[in-house]
C-alpha positions as CSV (number, residue, x, y, z in Angstrom):
1,M,-15.6,-10.7,37.5
2,I,-15.8,-11.5,33.8
3,P,-19.5,-11.7,32.9
4,T,-21.3,-14.9,32.1
5,F,-23.2,-15.5,28.8
6,A,-26.4,-14.5,30.6
7,E,-24.9,-11.3,31.9
8,L,-23.3,-10.5,28.5
9,F,-26.6,-10.7,26.6
10,A,-28.8,-9.3,29.4
11,E,-28.4,-5.7,28.2
12,T,-30.3,-6.6,25.0
13,G,-32.9,-8.8,26.6
14,C,-32.4,-11.6,24.1
15,E,-30.2,-14.5,23.3
16,C,-28.7,-13.0,20.1
17,W,-26.8,-9.8,20.2
18,N,-25.6,-7.9,17.1
19,R,-24.8,-4.2,17.6
20,T,-23.4,-2.2,14.7
21,T,-22.2,1.3,15.2
22,S,-20.8,3.7,12.6
23,F,-19.4,7.2,13.2
24,L,-17.8,10.2,11.5
25,I,-14.6,10.7,13.5
26,S,-12.4,13.7,12.7
27,R,-6.5,-1.3,15.3
28,R,-5.0,-2.3,15.3
29,T,-6.5,-4.1,17.6
30,F,-9.1,-3.9,20.2
31,A,-7.7,-7.4,20.3
32,G,-10.0,-10.3,21.1
33,G,-10.5,-9.9,24.8
34,A,-11.7,-6.3,24.4
35,L,-15.4,-7.4,24.3
36,L,-15.1,-9.0,27.7
37,A,-12.8,-6.2,29.0
38,A,-15.3,-3.5,28.1
39,L,-18.0,-5.2,30.0
40,A,-15.8,-6.2,33.0
41,G,-14.6,-2.6,33.4
42,K,-11.9,-1.9,36.1
43,T,-11.4,-5.6,36.8
44,A,-10.2,-6.3,33.2
45,R,-8.0,-3.2,33.3
46,A,-6.2,-4.7,36.3
47,Q,-5.5,-7.8,34.2
48,G,-3.6,-6.3,31.3
49,F,-4.9,-4.2,28.5
50,A,-8.3,-5.4,27.3
51,G,-8.2,-8.3,29.7
52,L,-5.4,-10.0,27.7
53,G,-3.4,-10.5,30.8
54,M,-6.0,-12.7,32.4
55,N,-4.8,-16.2,33.4
56,G,-5.5,-18.7,30.6
57,Q,-6.0,-21.7,32.9
58,G,-8.0,-24.4,31.2
59,F,-7.2,-23.2,27.7
60,A,-4.5,-24.5,25.4
61,P,-1.0,-23.1,26.2
62,V,1.3,-21.3,23.7
63,V,4.6,-23.2,23.8
64,P,7.8,-22.8,21.9
65,G,8.7,-25.4,19.2
66,R,5.1,-26.0,18.1
67,P,5.3,-25.8,14.2
68,L,2.6,-23.8,12.4
69,V,0.8,-26.1,9.9
70,F,-1.1,-24.8,6.9
71,P,-3.8,-24.7,5.8
72,A,-5.1,-25.9,9.2
73,D,-3.7,-22.8,11.1
74,H,-5.6,-20.4,8.8
75,G,-8.8,-21.6,10.5
76,P,-10.1,-21.3,14.1
77,H,-8.4,-22.5,17.3
78,P,-11.2,-22.9,19.8
79,D,-9.0,-24.5,22.4
80,F,-7.2,-21.1,22.8
81,R,-9.0,-18.2,24.5
82,I,-8.3,-15.4,21.9
83,E,-7.5,-15.0,18.2
84,W,-7.9,-12.6,15.3
85,W,-7.8,-12.3,11.5
86,Y,-6.5,-8.7,10.8
87,V,-6.0,-6.9,7.5
88,T,-4.8,-3.3,7.0
89,A,-4.4,-1.7,3.5
90,N,-2.6,1.4,2.3
91,L,-4.4,2.5,-0.8
92,A,-4.6,5.4,-3.3
93,D,-7.2,6.5,-5.9
94,S,-6.4,7.6,-9.5
95,S,-5.6,11.1,-8.3
96,G,-3.1,9.9,-5.8
97,S,-5.2,10.6,-2.7
98,A,-4.4,8.3,0.1
99,Y,-6.8,5.9,1.8
100,G,-6.6,3.3,4.5
101,A,-8.8,0.3,5.1
102,Q,-9.0,-2.0,8.1
103,W,-10.8,-5.4,8.4
104,T,-10.7,-7.4,11.6
105,L,-12.5,-10.4,13.0
106,F,-11.9,-11.4,16.7
107,R,-12.9,-14.6,18.5
108,Q,-13.0,-14.8,22.3
109,A,-13.9,-18.0,24.2
110,M,-16.0,-17.3,27.4
111,A,-15.0,-20.7,28.9
112,P,-12.6,-23.6,28.1
113,G,-13.6,-27.1,27.3
114,P,-15.4,-29.0,24.4
115,Q,-17.4,-26.8,22.1
116,H,-21.1,-26.7,22.7
117,E,-23.7,-26.6,20.0
118,G,-26.1,-23.7,19.1
119,W,-26.8,-21.1,21.7
120,A,-24.8,-23.0,24.3
121,N,-21.6,-22.3,22.3
122,Q,-19.0,-20.4,24.3
123,Q,-17.5,-18.3,21.5
124,I,-18.1,-14.6,21.1
125,W,-17.2,-12.9,17.8
126,M,-16.5,-9.2,17.1
127,G,-15.8,-7.4,13.9
128,H,-14.1,-4.0,13.3
129,A,-13.9,-2.2,9.9
130,A,-12.6,1.3,9.1
131,V,-11.9,3.6,6.2
132,T,-9.5,6.6,6.4
133,R,-8.7,9.6,4.3
134,A,-6.9,12.8,5.2
135,D,-10.3,14.5,5.8
136,T,-12.3,11.7,7.5
137,H,-12.1,8.5,9.5
138,R,-15.1,6.1,9.5
139,F,-15.5,2.9,11.4
140,S,-18.1,0.2,12.3
141,E,-18.2,-2.4,15.0
142,T,-20.4,-5.6,15.2
143,F,-20.8,-8.5,17.6
144,A,-22.1,-12.0,17.2
145,R,-22.7,-15.2,19.1
146,G,-20.9,-18.4,18.0
147,G,-22.7,-21.7,17.2
148,V,-25.5,-20.2,15.2
149,G,-23.8,-19.4,11.9
150,Q,-23.8,-15.6,12.4
151,A,-19.9,-15.5,12.5
152,G,-17.1,-18.0,12.1
153,S,-14.2,-19.2,10.1
154,Q,-12.8,-22.2,8.3
155,A,-9.3,-23.1,7.1
156,S,-9.5,-24.4,3.6
157,P,-10.3,-22.5,1.5
158,L,-9.9,-19.7,4.0
159,E,-13.1,-18.0,5.0
160,A,-13.9,-15.7,7.9
161,W,-17.1,-13.8,8.4
162,I,-19.4,-11.9,10.7
163,D,-22.8,-11.1,9.3
164,A,-22.2,-9.7,5.7
165,W,-18.6,-8.9,6.3
166,Q,-16.4,-11.6,4.6
167,M,-12.9,-12.6,4.0
168,R,-13.0,-15.4,1.4
169,G,-10.3,-17.4,-0.3
170,G,-12.2,-19.6,-2.7
171,E,-11.1,-22.8,-4.3
172,R,-8.2,-21.1,-6.1
173,M,-6.5,-19.8,-3.0
174,N,-2.9,-20.9,-2.4
175,S,-2.6,-21.7,1.3
176,D,1.1,-20.8,1.3
177,T,0.5,-17.3,0.0
178,L,-3.1,-16.8,1.2
179,S,-3.8,-15.6,-2.4
180,P,-6.2,-14.6,-3.8
181,L,-8.5,-13.2,-1.1
182,E,-11.7,-11.2,-1.4
183,L,-12.6,-8.8,1.4
184,N,-15.6,-6.7,2.1
185,A,-17.2,-4.7,4.9
186,A,-19.7,-1.8,5.3
187,G,-20.9,0.7,7.8
188,N,-23.7,3.3,7.7
189,D,-21.6,5.7,5.7
190,F,-18.8,3.7,4.1
191,A,-18.2,0.4,2.3
192,Y,-15.3,-1.4,0.6
193,T,-14.6,-4.4,-1.5
194,L,-10.9,-5.4,-2.0
195,R,-9.1,-8.2,-3.8
196,L,-5.7,-9.2,-2.3
197,E,-3.0,-11.1,-4.2
198,A,0.5,-12.1,-3.3
199,D,3.4,-14.0,-5.0
200,H,5.5,-14.4,-1.8
201,A,4.8,-17.0,0.9
202,L,3.5,-15.8,4.2
203,V,6.0,-15.1,7.0
204,L,6.4,-16.4,10.6
205,Q,6.8,-13.8,13.3
206,G,9.0,-14.2,16.3
207,D,10.8,-17.6,16.5
208,A,9.2,-19.6,13.7
209,G,5.7,-18.2,14.7
210,Y,6.2,-18.2,18.5
211,S,6.0,-14.5,19.4
212,V,7.0,-13.6,23.0
213,K,5.2,-10.6,24.4
214,S,6.7,-10.1,27.9
215,E,9.7,-10.8,30.0
216,Q,7.6,-13.2,32.0
217,G,7.1,-15.3,28.9
218,Q,3.6,-14.5,27.7
219,A,3.4,-15.3,24.0
220,S,1.2,-15.9,21.0
221,Y,1.4,-17.9,17.8
222,Y,1.7,-15.2,15.0
223,Y,2.2,-15.2,11.3
224,S,1.6,-12.5,8.6
225,Q,1.2,-12.0,4.9
226,P,2.8,-8.6,4.4
227,Y,3.2,-8.9,0.6
228,F,-0.4,-8.4,-0.5
229,R,-1.1,-6.2,-3.5
230,A,-4.6,-4.7,-3.2
231,R,-7.2,-3.3,-5.6
232,G,-10.9,-2.6,-5.3
233,R,-13.4,0.1,-4.5
234,I,-14.0,2.3,-1.4
235,T,-17.3,4.2,-1.1
236,V,-17.7,7.1,1.4
237,D,-21.0,8.9,1.6
238,D,-22.2,7.1,-1.6
239,K,-19.2,8.3,-3.6
240,P,-17.1,5.4,-4.9
241,A,-13.4,5.5,-5.6
242,E,-11.3,2.8,-7.4
243,V,-8.2,2.2,-5.3
244,T,-4.9,0.2,-5.5
245,G,-2.1,-0.3,-3.1
246,L,-0.5,-2.7,-0.5
247,A,-2.0,-4.7,2.3
248,W,-0.9,-6.7,5.3
249,M,-2.6,-9.5,7.1
250,D,-1.8,-10.6,10.6
251,R,-3.0,-13.9,12.3
252,E,-2.5,-14.4,16.1
253,W,-4.0,-16.8,18.7
254,S,-3.2,-17.3,22.3
255,S,-4.7,-17.9,25.8
256,Q,-2.8,-15.2,27.7
257,P,-0.8,-13.0,25.3
258,L,0.1,-10.2,27.7
259,A,1.4,-10.0,31.3
260,S,-1.1,-8.7,33.8
261,D,0.7,-5.3,34.3
262,Q,1.0,-4.5,30.6
263,T,-1.3,-1.5,29.9
264,G,-1.1,-1.2,26.1
265,W,1.0,-1.2,23.0
266,D,2.3,0.7,20.0
267,W,2.4,-1.5,16.8
268,L,3.6,-0.7,13.3
269,S,3.6,-2.6,10.0
270,L,5.8,-1.0,7.4
271,H,6.0,-1.4,3.6
272,L,9.5,-0.1,2.6
273,N,9.7,1.3,-1.0
274,R,12.6,-1.1,-1.8
275,G,10.3,-4.1,-1.0
276,E,11.3,-5.0,2.5
277,K,8.7,-5.4,5.3
278,L,9.1,-4.5,8.9
279,M,6.9,-5.3,11.9
280,L,7.5,-3.5,15.3
281,F,5.7,-3.4,18.6
282,R,6.3,-1.8,22.0
283,L,4.3,-3.2,25.0
284,R,4.1,-0.8,27.9
285,D,3.7,-1.7,31.5
286,R,3.0,0.1,34.8
287,G,6.6,0.1,35.7
288,N,7.7,1.9,32.5
289,H,9.7,-1.2,31.4
290,D,8.8,-1.4,27.7
291,F,9.0,-4.8,25.9
292,I,10.0,-4.1,22.3
293,S,10.2,-6.6,19.5
294,G,10.1,-6.8,15.7
295,K,11.1,-8.6,12.6
296,W,12.4,-7.5,9.2
297,F,11.7,-9.4,6.0
298,S,13.3,-9.0,2.5
299,P,11.6,-10.0,-0.7
300,D,14.3,-12.8,-1.3
301,G,13.3,-14.6,1.9
302,R,15.9,-13.2,4.4
303,E,14.7,-12.2,7.8
304,M,16.0,-10.6,11.0
305,R,14.6,-10.8,14.5
306,L,14.8,-7.6,16.5
307,G,14.8,-7.1,20.2
308,S,14.6,-4.2,22.7
309,S,18.3,-3.4,22.4
310,D,18.0,-3.1,18.6
311,I,15.0,-0.7,18.3
312,A,14.4,2.9,19.4
313,M,10.8,4.1,19.2
314,T,10.4,7.8,20.1
315,P,7.0,9.7,20.1
316,R,7.4,13.2,18.7
317,V,4.0,14.7,18.1
318,F,0.9,14.2,20.2
319,T,-2.7,14.7,19.2
320,D,-5.6,15.3,21.6
321,M,-8.9,13.5,20.8
322,A,-11.8,12.1,22.7
323,G,-10.2,13.0,26.0
324,H,-6.9,11.1,25.2
325,R,-3.5,12.4,24.3
326,I,-2.1,10.1,21.6
327,P,1.4,10.0,20.1
328,T,0.7,10.2,16.4
329,T,4.1,10.9,15.0
330,W,7.1,8.6,15.8
331,D,10.8,8.4,15.1
332,I,12.1,4.9,14.6
333,A,15.8,4.0,14.6
334,I,17.3,0.5,14.0
335,P,21.1,0.9,13.7
336,S,21.7,-2.7,12.6
337,L,19.5,-2.0,9.5
338,S,20.9,1.6,9.0
339,L,17.3,2.7,9.4
340,A,16.2,6.1,10.9
341,I,12.7,7.2,9.9
342,S,9.9,9.6,10.9
343,C,6.4,8.2,10.7
344,T,3.5,10.6,10.2
345,P,-0.3,9.8,10.0
346,V,-2.4,10.3,6.9
347,N,-5.0,11.5,9.4
348,P,-4.1,12.1,13.0
349,K,-7.7,11.7,14.1
350,C,-8.0,8.0,13.5
351,W,-9.7,7.3,16.8
352,M,-11.6,4.0,16.9
353,G,-14.5,4.9,19.3
354,T,-15.4,1.2,19.8
355,R,-16.6,-0.4,23.0
356,F,-12.9,-0.4,24.1
357,P,-11.3,2.5,22.2
358,Y,-8.0,2.7,20.4
359,W,-6.1,4.6,17.7
360,E,-5.4,3.0,14.3
361,G,-4.7,4.4,10.9
362,P,-2.5,4.6,7.8
363,I,0.9,6.3,8.0
364,R,3.7,7.5,5.7
365,F,7.4,7.5,6.7
366,S,10.6,9.1,5.3
367,G,14.3,9.4,6.2
368,S,16.8,6.7,5.5
369,H,13.9,4.7,4.1
370,S,10.5,5.7,2.8
371,G,7.2,4.0,2.4
372,V,3.7,3.5,3.9
373,G,2.3,1.4,6.7
374,Y,-0.2,1.2,9.6
375,L,0.1,2.3,13.2
376,E,-2.0,1.0,16.1
377,M,-1.9,2.3,19.6
378,T,-3.9,1.0,22.6
379,G,-4.2,1.8,26.3
380,Y,-3.8,5.6,26.2
């Protein structure tokens, strides 16, 4: 059984819960429902990864043909059970050393219906932040209650926050490009501040923002800004480094994004050196029937939807960590794009030891195309 508010906060003995952890470990997403799933244990695992396959009865449905509207859809969707604001950045310092940065805010509704005020509010918020180099991976996790100002979001200008971690657009932000954005987060042994700018409009994933996740029809609303240029400062162990690079923002919301038998996913966001962008994901189920999807975008506005028959995703190298065997090197082939690449991690030990653990970190790829990106793997 999914815990009630009272059960959720009982372990701290108070109405307000904010737990931050930071580790030296040698994304993508925990994904919204993970907070509940971690507390619900085996029950949630039987309802799809991180409880994301739980029935969304009472919440708003995801239906095809619903147009995404901006700036309104930059903000929260409390009628839906789950949503997230997700940024990953591939960065380098002045010496060329590679860095990765992750900033994520998740919202999870504990119950459907009109939003209650104050401590009666049914929203739970969770933040994940991470910094990666070849020699280290640092992360932090924090939780907050809705309704009391500790975490939240607004559409225009875009703002999303949990405690001191902020994503802020400001009055000058263009809602069509989500630019410029200011981003910051900190853990016990790392911190970063980044400025993100883009000249290209954001892109709609799936069919005009309707992104199918299973053969049974589970889906989310999903858009991205893959054209961000990033600059800022990353500090690790009190040693700052000025960094520049590329960033990718994902926005999704749903009430039941996965089927109940889907156990996890492998997700990639790729910045090709020629300027194209590519998003791919493989959702795994207990019957070994993978659901694979993706989308390719060109700088001049062309796009191509990709399905399971178009994409081959093959794990090549596995890394053991924290009792898990993780496929950290992948071969990707898309014949229709004449693409055949090998993706390797900047640091294979990018384990996010959060309440519901996963692997997420920056990657490089080479072959028919080259570039950088991010890889997230859950459910292993």
